[in-house]
N, CA, C and O of each residue as an XYZ file, in Angstrom:
404
protein
N      -2.932    -85.076    -10.933
C      -3.137    -83.523    -10.793
C      -4.073    -83.468    -11.460
O      -4.478    -84.229    -12.338
N      -4.557    -82.327    -10.970
C      -6.028    -81.930    -11.476
C      -5.919    -81.118    -12.508
O      -4.795    -80.768    -12.867
N      -7.174    -80.625    -13.237
C      -6.979    -79.398    -14.005
C      -6.846    -78.111    -14.364
O      -6.417    -77.366    -15.245
N      -7.626    -78.172    -12.868
C      -7.257    -76.759    -12.585
C      -5.745    -75.946    -12.291
O      -5.587    -74.771    -11.958
N      -4.406    -77.311    -12.609
C      -3.658    -76.722    -12.805
C      -2.823    -76.273    -13.907
O      -1.673    -75.839    -13.840
N      -3.391    -76.400    -14.698
C      -2.744    -76.142    -15.799
C      -4.097    -75.626    -16.767
O      -4.080    -75.726    -17.994
N      -5.059    -75.158    -16.126
C      -6.105    -74.724    -17.309
C      -7.462    -74.296    -16.701
O      -7.937    -74.765    -15.667
N      -8.081    -73.246    -17.557
C      -9.187    -72.783    -16.733
C     -10.811    -73.232    -17.930
O     -10.994    -73.964    -18.903
N     -11.549    -72.407    -17.207
C     -12.913    -73.115    -18.279
C     -13.967    -72.392    -17.897
O     -14.174    -71.919    -16.779
N     -14.778    -72.301    -19.073
C     -15.975    -71.735    -18.966
C     -16.825    -72.341    -19.538
O     -16.612    -73.194    -20.401
N     -18.626    -71.744    -18.865
C     -20.064    -72.639    -19.405
C     -20.341    -71.797    -20.171
O     -19.818    -70.757    -20.571
N     -21.543    -72.528    -20.416
C     -22.790    -71.914    -20.964
C     -24.238    -73.263    -21.080
O     -24.305    -74.372    -20.548
N     -24.954    -72.738    -21.750
C     -26.246    -73.647    -21.676
C     -27.272    -73.382    -22.706
O     -27.815    -72.319    -23.007
N     -27.416    -74.523    -23.163
C     -28.771    -74.002    -24.342
C     -29.641    -75.320    -24.015
O     -29.078    -76.415    -24.019
N     -30.907    -75.218    -23.756
C     -31.646    -75.987    -23.345
C     -31.120    -76.963    -22.231
O     -30.605    -76.419    -21.254
N     -31.178    -78.190    -22.249
C     -30.910    -79.079    -21.252
C     -29.550    -79.355    -21.600
O     -28.999    -80.249    -20.957
N     -28.811    -78.686    -22.609
C     -27.179    -79.002    -23.316
C     -26.389    -78.144    -22.044
O     -26.745    -77.096    -21.504
N     -25.188    -78.991    -21.781
C     -24.139    -77.663    -21.082
C     -22.614    -77.741    -22.496
O     -22.302    -78.390    -23.495
N     -22.220    -76.845    -21.834
C     -20.813    -76.839    -22.878
C     -19.875    -76.050    -21.997
O     -19.926    -74.983    -21.386
N     -18.856    -77.172    -22.216
C     -17.956    -76.519    -21.157
C     -16.620    -76.417    -22.092
O     -15.929    -77.240    -22.692
N     -16.599    -75.110    -21.932
C     -14.672    -74.725    -22.494
C     -13.241    -75.515    -21.995
O     -13.573    -76.153    -20.996
N     -12.322    -75.660    -22.168
C     -11.406    -76.325    -21.374
C     -10.177    -75.377    -22.016
O      -9.705    -75.585    -23.133
N      -9.784    -74.411    -21.210
C      -7.834    -73.923    -21.800
C      -6.941    -73.862    -21.153
O      -6.841    -73.279    -20.074
N      -6.193    -74.432    -21.694
C      -4.881    -74.149    -20.994
C      -4.234    -73.226    -20.657
O      -3.894    -72.570    -21.641
N      -3.775    -72.712    -19.470
C      -2.683    -71.478    -19.540
C      -1.813    -71.178    -20.524
O      -1.667    -70.072    -21.046
N      -1.214    -72.218    -20.782
C      -0.193    -72.176    -21.185
C      -0.247    -73.022    -22.935
O      -0.971    -74.004    -22.769
N       0.101    -72.996    -24.035
C      -0.050    -73.095    -25.077
C       0.786    -74.951    -25.266
O       0.559    -75.835    -26.092
N       1.684    -74.901    -24.176
C       2.900    -76.438    -24.688
C       1.686    -77.341    -24.073
O       1.579    -78.423    -24.651
N       0.627    -77.089    -22.881
C       0.232    -77.987    -22.264
C      -1.337    -78.770    -23.069
O      -1.979    -79.725    -22.633
N      -1.545    -78.120    -24.084
C      -2.650    -78.645    -25.045
C      -2.596    -79.469    -25.273
O      -3.624    -80.013    -24.871
N      -1.571    -80.607    -26.081
C      -1.268    -81.988    -26.138
C      -1.563    -82.845    -24.884
O      -2.272    -83.838    -25.048
N      -1.083    -82.560    -23.627
C      -1.202    -83.158    -22.942
C      -2.860    -83.059    -22.620
O      -3.493    -84.085    -22.372
N      -3.329    -82.089    -22.639
C      -5.059    -82.094    -22.061
C      -5.857    -83.222    -23.455
O      -6.711    -84.092    -23.284
N      -5.273    -82.839    -24.620
C      -5.976    -83.754    -25.320
C      -5.297    -84.827    -25.071
O      -5.835    -84.973    -23.973
N      -4.663    -85.613    -25.120
C      -4.384    -86.599    -24.447
C      -5.079    -87.806    -23.388
O      -5.129    -89.036    -23.407
N      -5.625    -86.617    -22.377
C      -6.016    -86.705    -21.161
C      -7.228    -86.453    -20.909
O      -7.924    -87.197    -20.218
N      -7.607    -85.454    -21.398
C      -9.184    -84.721    -21.305
C     -10.207    -85.677    -22.776
O     -10.770    -85.128    -23.723
N     -10.158    -86.783    -22.559
C     -11.085    -87.104    -23.520
C     -12.497    -86.843    -23.036
O     -12.784    -86.589    -21.866
N     -13.484    -86.941    -24.200
C     -14.554    -87.253    -23.921
C     -15.304    -88.283    -23.336
O     -16.503    -88.232    -23.064
N     -14.381    -89.409    -23.120
C     -15.053    -90.347    -22.283
C     -14.646    -90.413    -20.978
O     -15.260    -90.920    -20.039
N     -13.914    -90.043    -20.970
C     -13.110    -89.607    -19.232
C     -14.287    -88.342    -18.744
O     -14.923    -88.451    -17.696
N     -14.429    -87.274    -19.595
C     -15.154    -86.433    -19.307
C     -17.055    -87.005    -18.534
O     -17.705    -86.796    -17.510
N     -17.189    -87.669    -19.652
C     -18.743    -88.597    -19.316
C     -18.241    -88.857    -18.095
O     -18.789    -88.242    -17.181
N     -17.236    -89.690    -17.764
C     -17.042    -90.540    -16.757
C     -17.074    -89.934    -15.437
O     -17.585    -90.391    -14.415
N     -16.229    -88.442    -15.669
C     -16.170    -87.521    -14.585
C     -17.503    -87.137    -13.916
O     -17.579    -86.978    -12.698
N     -18.844    -86.953    -14.980
C     -19.852    -86.476    -14.622
C     -21.020    -87.654    -14.970
O     -22.183    -87.541    -15.356
N     -20.227    -88.770    -14.674
C     -21.603    -89.879    -14.856
C     -23.044    -89.676    -13.789
O     -24.208    -90.065    -13.891
N     -22.430    -89.007    -12.929
C     -23.830    -88.537    -11.983
C     -24.507    -87.549    -12.675
O     -25.698    -87.551    -12.366
N     -24.186    -86.623    -13.568
C     -24.879    -86.019    -13.915
C     -25.340    -86.028    -15.365
O     -26.519    -85.758    -15.594
N     -24.609    -86.279    -16.242
C     -24.703    -85.878    -17.803
C     -25.335    -87.784    -18.119
O     -24.735    -88.801    -17.771
N     -26.476    -87.714    -18.750
C     -27.433    -88.416    -18.903
C     -27.335    -88.845    -20.128
O     -27.724    -89.981    -20.398
N     -26.823    -88.054    -21.047
C     -26.675    -88.169    -22.808
C     -24.594    -88.017    -23.292
O     -23.630    -87.632    -22.630
N     -24.670    -88.304    -24.070
C     -24.020    -88.115    -24.901
C     -22.743    -86.954    -24.632
O     -23.222    -85.839    -24.424
N     -21.276    -86.982    -24.595
C     -20.603    -85.838    -24.504
C     -19.662    -85.915    -26.002
O     -19.184    -86.963    -26.436
N     -19.543    -84.731    -26.581
C     -19.004    -85.011    -27.727
C     -17.503    -84.023    -27.408
O     -17.584    -83.384    -26.359
N     -16.535    -83.891    -27.983
C     -15.307    -82.890    -27.106
C     -14.823    -82.184    -28.910
O     -14.588    -82.894    -29.888
N     -14.803    -81.121    -28.887
C     -14.450    -80.119    -29.844
C     -12.991    -80.034    -30.009
O     -12.501    -79.774    -28.910
N     -12.164    -80.135    -30.849
C     -10.714    -79.724    -30.869
C     -10.883    -78.138    -31.370
O     -11.698    -77.860    -32.249
N     -10.017    -77.086    -30.716
C      -9.692    -75.987    -31.817
C      -8.184    -75.747    -30.935
O      -7.720    -75.360    -29.862
N      -7.860    -76.254    -32.174
C      -6.663    -76.497    -32.551
C      -5.408    -75.050    -32.211
O      -4.447    -74.885    -31.460
N      -6.237    -74.123    -33.418
C      -5.210    -72.734    -33.344
C      -5.892    -71.767    -32.218
O      -5.653    -70.560    -32.199
N      -6.724    -72.375    -31.322
C      -6.938    -71.470    -30.008
C      -6.153    -72.075    -28.701
O      -5.865    -71.566    -27.619
N      -5.921    -73.426    -29.278
C      -5.607    -74.703    -27.925
C      -6.415    -74.294    -27.006
O      -6.171    -73.559    -26.050
N      -7.707    -74.948    -27.419
C      -8.880    -74.983    -26.332
C      -9.632    -76.267    -26.959
O      -9.587    -76.725    -28.101
N     -10.266    -76.646    -25.928
C     -11.732    -77.230    -26.336
C     -13.142    -77.068    -25.559
O     -13.561    -76.573    -24.512
N     -13.742    -77.935    -26.940
C     -15.343    -77.453    -26.368
C     -15.902    -78.741    -26.169
O     -15.567    -79.580    -27.005
N     -17.028    -79.274    -24.853
C     -17.290    -80.450    -24.205
C     -18.646    -79.893    -24.378
O     -18.946    -78.703    -24.286
N     -19.539    -81.014    -24.673
C     -20.559    -80.404    -25.154
C     -21.631    -81.713    -24.351
O     -21.576    -82.917    -24.602
N     -22.423    -81.130    -23.500
C     -23.088    -82.483    -22.864
C     -23.956    -82.192    -22.787
O     -24.368    -81.240    -22.123
N     -24.739    -83.161    -23.669
C     -26.209    -83.731    -23.875
C     -27.057    -84.110    -22.783
O     -26.899    -85.304    -22.526
N     -27.982    -83.488    -21.968
C     -29.305    -84.110    -21.469
C     -28.093    -84.326    -20.015
O     -27.771    -85.367    -19.444
N     -27.686    -83.033    -19.786
C     -26.861    -82.657    -18.363
C     -27.280    -81.509    -17.312
O     -26.572    -81.103    -16.391
N     -28.624    -81.054    -17.650
C     -29.028    -79.911    -16.974
C     -30.411    -80.070    -15.955
O     -31.160    -79.269    -15.396
N     -30.330    -81.290    -16.023
C     -32.195    -81.958    -15.666
C     -33.275    -80.994    -15.846
O     -33.953    -80.217    -15.173
N     -33.109    -81.466    -17.302
C     -34.411    -80.739    -18.163
C     -34.203    -79.792    -18.818
O     -34.509    -79.688    -20.006
N     -33.456    -78.659    -17.906
C     -33.136    -76.914    -18.547
C     -34.211    -76.203    -17.771
O     -35.365    -76.386    -17.383
N     -32.773    -74.840    -17.724
C     -33.323    -73.940    -16.907
C     -34.777    -73.889    -16.122
O     -35.064    -73.883    -14.925
N     -35.608    -73.853    -17.399
C     -37.304    -74.082    -17.147
C     -37.709    -75.036    -16.584
O     -38.582    -74.812    -15.746
N     -37.351    -76.220    -16.748
C     -37.226    -77.277    -16.025
C     -36.919    -78.040    -14.577
O     -37.496    -78.825    -13.825
N     -35.722    -77.364    -14.648
C     -34.825    -78.180    -13.272
C     -34.669    -77.527    -12.099
O     -34.577    -76.315    -11.903
N     -34.640    -78.715    -11.091
C     -35.098    -77.899     -9.920
C     -33.880    -78.054     -9.096
O     -33.835    -78.120     -7.867
N     -32.612    -78.117    -10.181
C     -31.224    -78.130     -9.717
C     -30.860    -76.240     -9.139
O     -31.147    -75.168     -9.671
N     -30.340    -76.482     -8.223
C     -30.124    -74.763     -7.647
C     -29.186    -74.188     -8.952
O     -29.685    -73.217     -9.519
N     -28.144    -74.578     -9.385
C     -27.376    -74.287    -10.465
C     -28.164    -74.828    -11.969
O     -27.740    -75.781    -12.622
N     -29.164    -74.156    -12.279
C     -29.943    -74.625    -13.516
C     -29.156    -74.463    -14.613
O     -29.515    -75.191    -15.539
N     -28.062    -73.665    -14.891
C     -27.517    -72.959    -15.754
C     -26.877    -73.905    -16.325
O     -26.891    -74.165    -17.529
N     -26.071    -74.665    -15.162
C     -24.725    -75.370    -14.826
C     -23.714    -74.721    -14.425
O     -22.732    -75.428    -14.198
N     -23.530    -73.050    -14.164
C     -22.241    -72.825    -14.141
C     -21.149    -73.281    -13.784
O     -20.041    -72.940    -14.198
N     -21.486    -74.327    -12.746
C     -20.620    -74.487    -11.885
C     -20.009    -75.862    -12.531
O     -18.990    -76.385    -12.080
N     -20.556    -76.251    -13.350
C     -19.688    -77.669    -14.168
C     -18.403    -77.135    -14.681
O     -17.969    -78.080    -15.340
N     -17.830    -76.492    -14.734
C     -16.363    -75.334    -15.412
C     -16.051    -76.095    -14.736
O     -15.563    -77.165    -15.101
N     -16.332    -75.611    -13.041
C     -15.169    -75.727    -11.486
C     -15.272    -77.328    -11.412
O     -14.237    -77.936    -11.139
N     -16.486    -78.067    -11.644
C     -16.373    -79.416    -11.768
C     -15.584    -80.263    -12.538
O     -15.326    -81.429    -12.239
N     -15.206    -79.679    -13.521
C     -14.506    -80.226    -15.262
C     -13.152    -80.003    -14.576
O     -12.356    -80.888    -14.888
N     -12.618    -79.025    -13.679
C     -11.088    -78.578    -13.106
C     -10.878    -79.461    -12.197
O      -9.734    -79.847    -11.956
N     -12.051    -79.966    -11.485
C     -11.241    -80.757    -10.765
C     -11.078    -82.156    -10.726
O     -10.740    -82.948     -9.846
N     -11.463    -82.270    -12.109
C     -11.124    -84.114    -12.880
C      -9.277    -84.202    -12.625
O      -8.578    -83.189    -12.635
N      -8.885    -85.203    -12.471
C      -7.486    -85.565    -11.902
C      -7.405    -86.469    -13.648
O      -8.274    -87.049    -14.298
N      -5.823    -86.188    -13.925
C      -5.282    -86.678    -14.971
C      -3.710    -87.016    -14.854
O      -3.149    -86.815    -13.777
N      -3.114    -87.445    -15.772
C      -1.359    -88.066    -15.141
C      -0.622    -86.559    -16.103
O      -0.855    -85.914    -17.125
N       0.056    -86.584    -15.319
C       1.344    -85.564    -16.065
C       2.259    -86.161    -17.263
O       3.139    -85.467    -17.773
């Protein structure tokens, strides 16, 4: 199944760093996402884009996660030649990741 079946996402950027939140629609799916949406798997999912580390921050009281992806925006807004310099579409790309139910 794809993450978009269980969660939604928001993105932000700071320089060459992309921050993506992953928030399940239902609290009961938090543990599943915790098990399946690891920093390692997210880095693999974005292997052609993210050149740096991916760190996952767990927000259990909010039932959410934040993924901080370093060196992910082609140098940042003022240097990137990408159409999506802010990386806003990366949240949608994360939701395309396949997980096991």
